[in-house]
Structure formats: C-alpha cells, structure tokens
C-alpha positions as CSV (number, residue, x, y, z in Angstrom):
1,M,-20.8,-28.4,-17.7
2,T,-22.5,-25.0,-17.1
3,T,-20.8,-21.9,-18.7
4,L,-20.6,-19.1,-16.1
5,L,-18.8,-16.6,-18.2
6,S,-18.1,-16.4,-21.9
7,V,-16.0,-13.9,-23.8
8,D,-16.7,-13.2,-27.5
9,A,-14.1,-11.3,-29.6
10,A,-12.8,-9.2,-26.8
11,S,-10.1,-6.7,-27.8
12,V,-8.4,-3.6,-26.3
13,S,-7.2,-0.6,-28.2
14,A,-5.4,2.7,-27.5
15,A,-5.2,5.8,-29.6
16,S,-2.1,4.4,-31.2
17,G,-3.8,1.1,-32.2
18,R,-4.9,-2.3,-31.0
19,I,-3.2,-3.7,-27.9
20,V,-5.1,-6.9,-27.5
21,S,-6.3,-8.8,-30.5
22,P,-9.9,-10.3,-30.5
23,V,-10.0,-13.2,-27.9
24,S,-12.8,-15.7,-27.3
25,F,-13.1,-18.2,-24.5
26,S,-15.4,-19.6,-21.8
27,L,-15.3,-20.2,-18.1
28,R,-17.1,-23.3,-17.0
29,A,-18.5,-24.2,-13.6
30,G,-16.1,-26.5,-11.7
31,R,-13.1,-25.8,-14.0
32,P,-10.3,-23.2,-13.8
33,F,-9.0,-21.2,-16.7
34,T,-5.5,-19.7,-16.7
35,I,-4.0,-17.1,-19.0
36,L,-0.2,-17.3,-19.0
37,G,2.1,-14.7,-20.5
38,E,5.0,-12.5,-20.1
39,T,5.0,-9.0,-18.6
40,G,3.3,-6.5,-20.9
41,S,1.6,-9.3,-23.0
42,G,-1.8,-7.7,-22.5
43,K,-3.2,-10.4,-20.2
44,S,-4.1,-8.0,-17.4
45,L,-5.7,-5.5,-19.8
46,L,-7.8,-8.4,-21.1
47,A,-9.0,-9.1,-17.6
48,Q,-9.7,-5.5,-16.9
49,A,-11.8,-5.2,-20.1
50,I,-13.8,-8.2,-19.1
51,I,-14.8,-6.5,-15.8
52,G,-15.1,-3.0,-17.1
53,V,-12.2,-1.3,-15.4
54,L,-9.8,-0.4,-18.2
55,P,-7.5,2.6,-17.6
56,E,-8.5,5.9,-19.1
57,G,-7.6,6.2,-22.8
58,L,-8.1,2.6,-23.6
59,T,-11.3,1.1,-25.1
60,A,-12.7,-2.4,-25.5
61,T,-14.9,-4.1,-28.0
62,G,-16.6,-7.5,-28.0
63,M,-19.2,-9.1,-25.8
64,V,-19.2,-10.9,-22.5
65,T,-22.0,-13.1,-21.0
66,I,-22.0,-13.4,-17.2
67,D,-24.4,-15.9,-15.7
68,G,-26.7,-15.5,-18.6
69,Q,-26.5,-11.7,-18.9
70,V,-25.1,-10.4,-22.2
71,L,-23.0,-7.2,-21.9
72,S,-21.0,-5.1,-24.3
73,L,-17.4,-4.4,-23.4
74,A,-17.9,-0.9,-24.8
75,E,-20.3,-0.1,-22.0
76,P,-18.2,-0.7,-18.8
77,K,-20.7,1.0,-16.4
78,R,-23.1,-1.9,-16.9
79,F,-20.7,-4.2,-15.2
80,R,-20.7,-2.4,-11.8
81,P,-23.9,-4.1,-10.4
82,L,-22.1,-7.5,-10.9
83,W,-19.0,-6.6,-9.0
84,G,-18.7,-8.6,-5.8
85,R,-22.1,-10.4,-6.3
86,K,-21.4,-12.3,-9.6
87,V,-17.7,-11.5,-10.2
88,G,-15.1,-11.1,-7.5
89,V,-11.7,-9.6,-8.4
90,L,-8.4,-10.2,-6.8
91,P,-6.2,-7.3,-8.2
92,Q,-2.6,-7.4,-9.1
93,E,-1.8,-4.5,-6.8
94,P,-3.4,-5.1,-3.4
95,W,-2.2,-1.8,-1.9
96,L,-4.0,0.1,-4.6
97,A,-7.2,-1.9,-4.1
98,L,-7.3,-1.7,-0.3
99,D,-8.6,1.5,1.5
100,P,-5.5,2.9,3.2
101,T,-7.6,4.3,6.1
102,M,-9.4,1.1,6.9
103,V,-8.1,-1.8,9.0
104,A,-8.0,-5.3,7.5
105,V,-11.0,-6.8,9.3
106,E,-13.3,-3.9,8.3
107,Q,-12.2,-4.1,4.6
108,V,-13.4,-7.8,4.5
109,A,-16.4,-7.2,6.7
110,E,-17.7,-4.5,4.3
111,G,-18.2,-7.1,1.6
112,H,-20.1,-9.4,4.0
113,R,-22.2,-6.4,5.2
114,Y,-23.2,-4.8,1.9
115,L,-23.1,-7.7,-0.5
116,G,-23.9,-10.6,1.8
117,R,-26.5,-8.6,3.8
118,L,-25.0,-9.7,7.2
119,G,-25.4,-7.7,10.3
120,E,-22.5,-5.8,11.7
121,D,-21.5,-8.4,14.3
122,E,-22.0,-11.3,11.9
123,A,-20.0,-9.5,9.2
124,I,-17.0,-8.9,11.6
125,S,-17.2,-12.6,12.6
126,A,-17.2,-13.8,9.0
127,A,-14.3,-11.5,8.2
128,R,-12.2,-12.8,11.1
129,T,-12.9,-16.4,9.9
130,D,-11.8,-15.4,6.4
131,L,-8.6,-13.8,7.6
132,E,-7.8,-16.8,9.9
133,A,-8.3,-19.2,7.0
134,L,-5.6,-17.3,5.1
135,G,-3.2,-17.1,8.1
136,V,-3.5,-13.3,8.6
137,L,-5.8,-13.0,11.6
138,D,-3.0,-11.1,13.3
139,A,-3.5,-8.4,10.6
140,E,-7.1,-7.7,11.5
141,A,-6.4,-4.4,13.3
142,K,-3.7,-3.2,10.9
143,L,-3.9,-0.7,8.1
144,P,-2.7,-1.7,4.6
145,G,0.4,0.4,5.0
146,Q,1.4,-1.8,8.0
147,L,1.2,-5.0,6.0
148,S,3.8,-6.8,4.0
149,G,3.1,-7.4,0.3
150,G,2.1,-11.0,1.0
151,M,-0.2,-10.1,3.8
152,A,-1.8,-7.3,1.8
153,Q,-2.4,-9.8,-1.0
154,R,-4.2,-12.2,1.3
155,V,-6.4,-9.5,2.8
156,A,-7.4,-8.4,-0.7
157,F,-8.2,-12.0,-1.5
158,A,-10.5,-12.3,1.5
159,A,-12.2,-9.0,0.5
160,A,-12.7,-10.3,-3.1
161,R,-14.5,-13.4,-1.9
162,A,-16.7,-11.8,0.7
163,G,-19.7,-11.1,-1.6
164,G,-20.2,-14.7,-2.5
165,A,-19.3,-14.3,-6.2
166,R,-19.1,-17.6,-8.1
167,I,-16.6,-16.2,-10.7
168,I,-13.3,-15.1,-9.3
169,I,-10.8,-13.2,-11.5
170,A,-7.4,-13.4,-9.9
171,D,-4.6,-11.2,-11.4
172,E,-1.2,-12.6,-10.3
173,P,-2.7,-13.9,-7.0
174,T,0.5,-15.5,-5.7
175,K,3.1,-12.9,-6.5
176,G,5.3,-12.0,-3.5
177,L,4.2,-15.1,-1.6
178,D,6.5,-17.9,-0.4
179,V,5.8,-21.5,-1.5
180,A,3.7,-22.4,1.5
181,R,1.5,-19.3,1.2
182,R,1.3,-19.7,-2.6
183,D,0.0,-23.2,-2.1
184,E,-2.6,-22.0,0.4
185,V,-4.0,-19.4,-2.0
186,I,-4.1,-22.0,-4.8
187,A,-6.0,-24.3,-2.5
188,L,-8.5,-21.5,-1.7
189,L,-9.0,-20.7,-5.4
190,M,-9.5,-24.4,-6.1
191,Q,-12.1,-24.5,-3.3
192,E,-14.2,-22.0,-5.4
193,V,-13.8,-24.3,-8.4
194,E,-14.7,-27.5,-6.4
195,A,-17.8,-25.7,-5.0
196,G,-19.1,-25.2,-8.5
197,G,-17.7,-21.8,-9.3
198,T,-14.8,-20.9,-11.6
199,V,-11.6,-19.0,-11.5
200,L,-9.9,-17.0,-14.2
201,T,-6.2,-16.7,-13.2
202,I,-3.9,-14.2,-14.9
203,T,-0.2,-15.1,-14.3
204,H,3.3,-15.5,-15.4
205,D,4.0,-18.2,-12.9
206,L,4.3,-21.7,-14.5
207,A,4.1,-23.4,-11.1
208,L,0.7,-21.7,-10.4
209,A,-0.5,-22.6,-13.9
210,R,0.5,-26.3,-13.4
211,Q,-1.2,-26.5,-10.0
212,M,-4.4,-24.9,-11.1
213,G,-4.7,-27.2,-14.1
214,G,-7.9,-27.0,-16.2
215,D,-7.7,-24.9,-19.4
216,L,-4.7,-22.8,-20.3
217,A,-4.2,-20.0,-22.8
218,V,-0.7,-18.6,-23.6
219,M,-0.6,-14.9,-24.5
220,L,2.1,-13.0,-26.3
221,D,2.0,-9.5,-27.7
222,G,-1.7,-9.2,-27.2
223,R,-2.5,-12.5,-29.0
224,I,-3.4,-16.0,-27.7
225,V,-0.7,-18.2,-29.3
226,E,-1.6,-21.5,-27.7
227,T,-4.5,-23.1,-25.8
228,G,-5.3,-26.5,-24.4
229,E,-5.2,-28.6,-21.2
230,A,-2.7,-27.0,-18.9
231,A,-0.8,-30.2,-18.2
232,E,-0.5,-31.0,-21.9
233,V,0.5,-27.5,-23.0
234,L,3.2,-27.2,-20.4
235,S,4.6,-30.7,-20.9
236,S,4.5,-30.6,-24.7
237,P,4.3,-27.0,-25.9
238,S,3.8,-26.4,-29.6
239,H,4.6,-22.7,-29.8
240,E,8.2,-21.4,-29.7
241,Y,7.4,-18.8,-27.1
242,T,5.8,-21.4,-24.7
243,R,8.9,-23.6,-25.2
244,R,11.1,-20.6,-24.3
245,L,9.0,-19.9,-21.2
246,V,9.3,-23.5,-19.9
247,A,13.0,-23.5,-20.6
248,A,13.5,-20.4,-18.5
249,E,12.3,-22.0,-15.3
250,Q,14.8,-21.4,-12.5
251,E,15.5,-25.1,-12.2
252,N,17.2,-24.9,-15.6
253,W,19.4,-21.9,-14.8
254,A,23.1,-22.3,-14.5
255,H,24.8,-21.6,-11.1
256,R,26.5,-18.2,-11.1
257,A,30.1,-18.3,-10.0
258,S,31.1,-15.9,-7.3
259,A,33.4,-13.0,-8.4
260,V,33.8,-11.3,-5.0
261,A,37.3,-10.4,-4.2
262,E,38.6,-11.9,-1.0
263,H,39.6,-9.6,1.9
264,T,37.9,-6.5,0.5
265,D,36.4,-4.1,3.0
266,P,32.6,-4.3,3.4
267,I,30.5,-1.4,2.2
268,L,27.8,-2.1,4.8
269,V,28.0,-3.8,8.2
270,A,25.1,-4.6,10.6
271,S,25.9,-5.6,14.2
272,A,23.4,-7.3,16.5
273,I,20.4,-5.5,15.1
274,R,17.0,-6.1,16.6
275,K,13.6,-5.1,15.2
276,T,10.0,-5.4,16.5
277,R,6.9,-4.2,14.6
278,G,3.4,-4.2,15.8
279,G,4.4,-6.0,19.0
280,K,6.0,-8.9,17.0
281,L,9.7,-9.6,17.3
282,L,11.0,-10.0,13.7
283,F,14.7,-10.6,14.4
284,S,17.3,-10.1,17.1
285,G,21.1,-10.3,17.2
286,Q,21.2,-10.1,13.4
287,N,24.7,-9.7,12.0
288,L,25.5,-9.1,8.4
289,S,28.2,-7.6,6.2
290,L,28.3,-7.1,2.5
291,R,31.3,-6.6,0.3
292,P,31.5,-4.8,-3.1
293,G,30.1,-7.0,-5.9
294,E,28.6,-9.5,-3.5
295,I,25.1,-10.9,-3.9
296,V,23.5,-12.1,-0.7
297,G,20.0,-13.7,-0.6
298,I,17.5,-13.2,2.2
299,T,14.8,-15.9,2.5
300,G,12.1,-16.6,5.0
301,P,8.3,-16.9,5.2
302,S,5.8,-14.0,4.5
303,G,5.8,-11.5,7.3
304,S,9.1,-12.7,8.8
305,G,10.7,-9.3,8.5
306,K,12.8,-9.6,5.3
307,S,11.7,-6.2,4.0
308,S,12.1,-4.7,7.5
309,L,15.7,-6.0,7.6
310,G,16.5,-4.2,4.3
311,D,14.9,-1.0,5.4
312,V,16.9,-1.0,8.6
313,L,20.1,-1.4,6.6
314,L,19.1,1.5,4.4
315,G,18.2,3.7,7.4
316,L,14.5,3.8,6.4
317,L,13.6,2.1,9.6
318,K,15.3,2.5,13.0
319,A,16.6,-0.6,14.7
320,D,15.5,-1.2,18.2
321,A,19.0,-2.3,19.1
322,G,22.3,-2.8,17.3
323,E,24.2,-0.7,14.8
324,V,24.4,-0.3,11.0
325,T,27.6,1.2,9.5
326,R,27.7,2.5,5.9
327,L,30.6,4.1,4.0
328,P,30.8,7.8,5.2
329,Q,32.4,9.0,2.0
330,V,29.5,7.7,-0.2
331,K,26.4,9.8,-0.7
332,P,23.3,8.3,0.9
333,V,21.5,8.3,-2.4
334,R,23.8,5.5,-3.6
335,Y,22.3,3.2,-1.1
336,Q,19.2,2.2,-2.9
337,K,16.0,0.0,-2.8
338,L,14.0,-1.8,-5.4
339,Y,10.5,-1.9,-3.8
340,Q,8.4,-5.0,-3.7
341,D,5.3,-3.0,-4.9
342,P,6.6,-0.3,-7.3
343,P,3.2,1.5,-7.4
344,S,3.9,2.7,-3.9
345,A,7.2,4.2,-5.1
346,F,6.0,6.2,-8.1
347,P,4.0,9.4,-8.2
348,Q,0.6,8.4,-9.6
349,K,-0.3,11.7,-11.4
350,I,2.7,12.3,-13.6
351,T,3.9,10.2,-16.6
352,L,6.9,7.8,-16.2
353,G,8.8,10.0,-18.6
354,E,8.3,13.0,-16.3
355,A,9.3,10.9,-13.3
356,I,12.6,9.9,-14.9
357,A,13.3,13.4,-16.2
358,D,12.7,14.7,-12.6
359,L,15.3,12.2,-11.3
360,V,17.8,13.2,-13.9
361,R,17.3,16.9,-13.2
362,L,17.3,16.6,-9.4
363,H,20.6,14.6,-9.3
364,R,22.2,16.2,-12.3
365,L,22.5,12.8,-14.1
366,D,23.5,12.1,-17.7
367,G,20.2,11.9,-19.5
368,T,21.7,10.1,-22.5
369,R,22.0,7.0,-20.4
370,V,18.2,6.6,-20.2
371,Q,17.6,5.2,-23.7
372,P,20.3,2.5,-23.7
373,L,19.1,1.3,-20.3
374,M,15.5,1.1,-21.5
375,E,16.7,-1.0,-24.4
376,R,18.5,-3.4,-22.0
377,L,15.3,-3.6,-19.9
378,R,13.1,-4.1,-22.9
379,L,11.1,-1.0,-22.2
380,P,9.6,0.6,-25.4
381,P,9.8,4.4,-25.5
382,V,6.0,4.8,-25.8
383,L,5.7,3.8,-22.1
384,L,7.3,7.1,-21.1
385,T,4.1,8.8,-22.1
386,R,1.9,6.7,-19.7
387,L,1.0,7.0,-16.0
388,P,2.2,4.3,-13.6
389,T,-1.4,3.0,-13.5
390,E,-1.3,2.5,-17.3
391,V,1.5,0.0,-17.5
392,S,1.8,-3.6,-16.2
393,G,3.3,-4.4,-12.8
394,G,6.3,-6.0,-14.5
395,E,6.9,-3.0,-16.7
396,L,6.7,-0.7,-13.7
397,Q,9.2,-2.8,-11.8
398,R,11.6,-2.5,-14.8
399,F,11.2,1.3,-14.7
400,A,12.1,1.1,-11.0
401,L,15.2,-0.8,-11.9
402,L,16.0,1.8,-14.6
403,R,15.7,4.6,-12.0
404,V,18.0,2.8,-9.6
405,L,20.7,2.1,-12.2
406,L,20.8,5.8,-13.1
407,L,22.0,6.5,-9.6
408,D,25.0,4.2,-9.7
409,P,24.3,2.4,-6.4
410,V,27.0,0.9,-4.2
411,F,24.4,-1.1,-2.3
412,L,21.0,-2.2,-3.6
413,F,18.3,-3.8,-1.5
414,A,16.2,-5.7,-4.1
415,D,12.9,-6.6,-2.4
416,E,11.3,-9.3,-4.5
417,P,12.5,-7.6,-7.7
418,T,11.3,-10.4,-10.0
419,S,8.0,-11.3,-8.3
420,R,6.0,-9.4,-11.1
421,L,8.0,-10.8,-14.0
422,D,7.5,-13.8,-16.3
423,L,10.3,-16.3,-16.3
424,I,12.0,-15.0,-19.4
425,T,12.1,-11.5,-18.1
426,Q,13.1,-12.7,-14.6
427,Q,16.1,-14.4,-16.1
428,E,17.0,-11.2,-18.0
429,T,16.5,-9.0,-14.9
430,I,18.6,-11.3,-12.7
431,D,21.3,-11.2,-15.4
432,L,21.2,-7.4,-15.3
433,L,21.4,-7.3,-11.5
434,T,24.3,-9.7,-11.5
435,E,26.1,-7.6,-14.2
436,L,25.4,-4.5,-12.0
437,A,27.0,-6.1,-9.0
438,R,30.0,-7.5,-10.8
439,E,30.8,-4.6,-13.1
440,R,30.1,-1.7,-10.7
441,N,31.2,-3.4,-7.4
442,C,27.7,-2.9,-6.1
443,A,26.6,-5.1,-3.2
444,V,23.1,-6.6,-3.7
445,L,20.8,-7.8,-0.9
446,L,18.2,-9.9,-2.7
447,V,15.0,-10.9,-1.0
448,S,13.0,-13.6,-2.7
449,H,10.4,-16.3,-1.7
450,D,11.9,-18.4,-4.5
451,A,14.5,-20.6,-3.0
452,V,15.7,-21.9,-6.3
453,L,16.3,-18.4,-7.7
454,V,18.3,-17.5,-4.6
455,E,20.3,-20.7,-4.8
456,K,21.2,-20.2,-8.4
457,T,21.9,-16.4,-8.1
458,C,23.5,-15.6,-4.8
459,D,27.0,-15.9,-3.4
460,R,25.5,-16.8,0.0
461,Q,22.2,-16.9,1.8
462,V,20.7,-15.6,5.1
463,R,17.4,-17.0,6.4
464,I,15.3,-15.1,8.9
465,G,12.1,-16.2,10.7
466,S,10.7,-19.6,11.3
467,A,9.9,-22.1,8.5
C-alpha cells in the first residue's frame, strides 16, 4: 500500500515548553487515519504543524514526507506550494477560512480555476456540481455570514477538495451537522479514500471515528496514548482515558429528572412567530414558552432555522410576524446566547484575559468569580494570555460559557454548545448547564443535532423543519 504522507517525530512547542510530544505515523493510499482526543489535547495543533500553519508563537520540529517530498516542520513556508494541489484542508472554523466578501459558488470555483486550471465557466459549473453533491446548492449566491454553521462547513469542504488533492486533512469535519449531513460528509471523505487518496481526520466524535474505520490514534495531553485498528481500539480500549471516552457516550448518560416548578410564570413567551430568510420560509405559527429552570431542546435538520428561532427570541432578529414577550423588569443583558461558532463572538486581536476583564469592567461584575468558574470549566489560567485564534475550538466554547455565566442569565439560548467538545467535556458542560438552570432558575433553550443528547438532557423537545 503506497504511503502518501509520513510524519516523523513531529512536535509542537511554545515559549513555556512542549505542547505536543514527538509523534510519528503514516497515511496510506486507500486507508483513512483518525486522531481522536479531547478538547485541548493538541490534535489540531499537530495537524496545523503538518501543513505549516501553526499560530504565531508556536514552533514545530520533525519531518514530514508528502508524495515523496521531504520537508522540515521548522520551515513552514515550504509547504505552501502543496496546499490545494497535494494537500487539501478542511478547517475546524469554516467562517474563518471562507472569504466573508465572496459568495459560496465563487469560493469553490476559485480552487477549480487556479489549481485545477479550468476556464471561468467550467470552474463555476464544477463548483455548482460540488455544492449540489453536498446539498447546499441553494447557498451558491450567499455570503458566509448568511450561512448556518453546517452550511458553511459544507461550503468549506467543497472548497478544500476543488484543487484535486489526494490527501485531505479534515479538522472536526462533522461538528455542527445533524446525523444525515454527518453521514453525507463521511461518505464524501470515504470517496477520497476509495479513489486511492487518504484522509487524516481530527475529531472528538466517536461515531465519526467508528464510521471512518482504518487506523486510529488516541491523543491526550499532547501524547498519543493508544493506536490500532479503529474498530478494535473502540470496542476493546486498553488505555484508561479511551475507556472513559467510550463510557461517556450519550447513550450511557442517565436521564435527568425535571425540576421545573408547576404553575410558575414563564420568563419568555413567543406567540405565532414567523421567519423567512433568503426567500426561504423557516417557520410559521411557532408558539413557545419557557419557565424558570426549564431546559427545552430544539431539534431539526441543518438550515431549518434553529439558530434563527433563538435569535428571534433574543431580539437579535426581527420576526416577520408574531410576538415575543420577555420580562420587562429584567435587564436585556440577562437574556444571553452561547454561539455555535464562538470565534465569531470574540474579538480577534485581544487576549481572552483582556476580553473577560473588559466584560467585568463594563458590567461592574465581581471579578473574583472568574477563577472558580474557570476551574469548573477546566480552563487553565495560562489560556488567559492567548488570543482566540491560539486556543482550540472547545476551549473557546468554554470561555464563551464562562462569559455567559458571569452575567447571571435568566434565559440562555445555547446554540450547539457542545458541538466542539469531546464526550467527557460534553458531559461536564451539560452537567454545568443543568446546574445553571436548576440552581439559578435560568431557562435554557438548547439547540443540538444530537437527538440522544437532547433526549437525555431536556425537559421537553420542539422540532422545527422537515426531516
């Protein structure tokens, strides 16, 4: 079996010390390779080192061989000629990868035009075919800011494949997608494998790792702790961490008993609301009320309007019809949102510590609450010195939760709050959200593509959109 990419003693370090210990592995033609690990384990940093795009302040050592060409990880500029042609990258944050000023079809066509050497009309036609295959042809004329998280992910995937690369590095490729769309993306990744290419998948999703099959490496605290055939490792794990990860799957969670007091007045009521976006009707005649301490799950396929519904309830979007009533005596800032893509909610050029300090100062909060909450969220203090782009997506999502908790919300719209988190951290985060709802009488509207998570967590469910 031909080796398309091999990694020899790859490591990543910061000024404070080594973050990823030396790792060696090979990607073979016709066989997928998956790195599975919790948020902040170093798996995304390892992938970034392999393609030469580490954040500023981090350095890599080791060697990588791509299609016979030997490169030093200490010389990242030498990787650029290979991008798109030899190695295609599906990033963890599609909204940061897509040009905010370019419509979807042009983003994909650009790869066909400049890497595939197609003419303008041919490139547009190929891009439309790619978008149609991913079920997002209706997004062809939309800007990234007009797309849902799932739609943006699929557009980014189409763009990553446009140059004809045989090696695809996919960083959390299915986060934020419902089961049907997740399976479609897995099928497309496997098409690359079956055509004689290879896919390196970085994920915390056990279902994805199982479906991809092939070779699996489990990563913890910057080290590979277990390797082998994916099916064998996940059915009979030898390392304690892998056993904990498998045990934390949602199917094994206990059902949470409802603690909502009967006959309490709602803190938010929506009556007959209707919303259309981009000429598409999302929902109509939607009624919803939430009581203090209640957790309500919202489910539905990608692009069905789940995020738009929450934004209407918060007043971030105006409904086309209907009415939303919130408690007039409660400050608007206590109606809060956890964003599906936290990078879009954090300023990119100041550290996380500065962002939290600004929040405390602006709202005259008790700054002594920050450290205990960080401990509950498993956020080490060193992360306060980093920019949002210098932490993992899961760590950034936990910082978003920290920021929300400091504001003592009465209503929290949690838009896919665990989509970036490994199963162990998912369970801890859901536990914390549940405690928030019960202890502080905060109503939570929880959006998730994970039907099992919603079933195990929520007092009741609302489904919008078609199946």
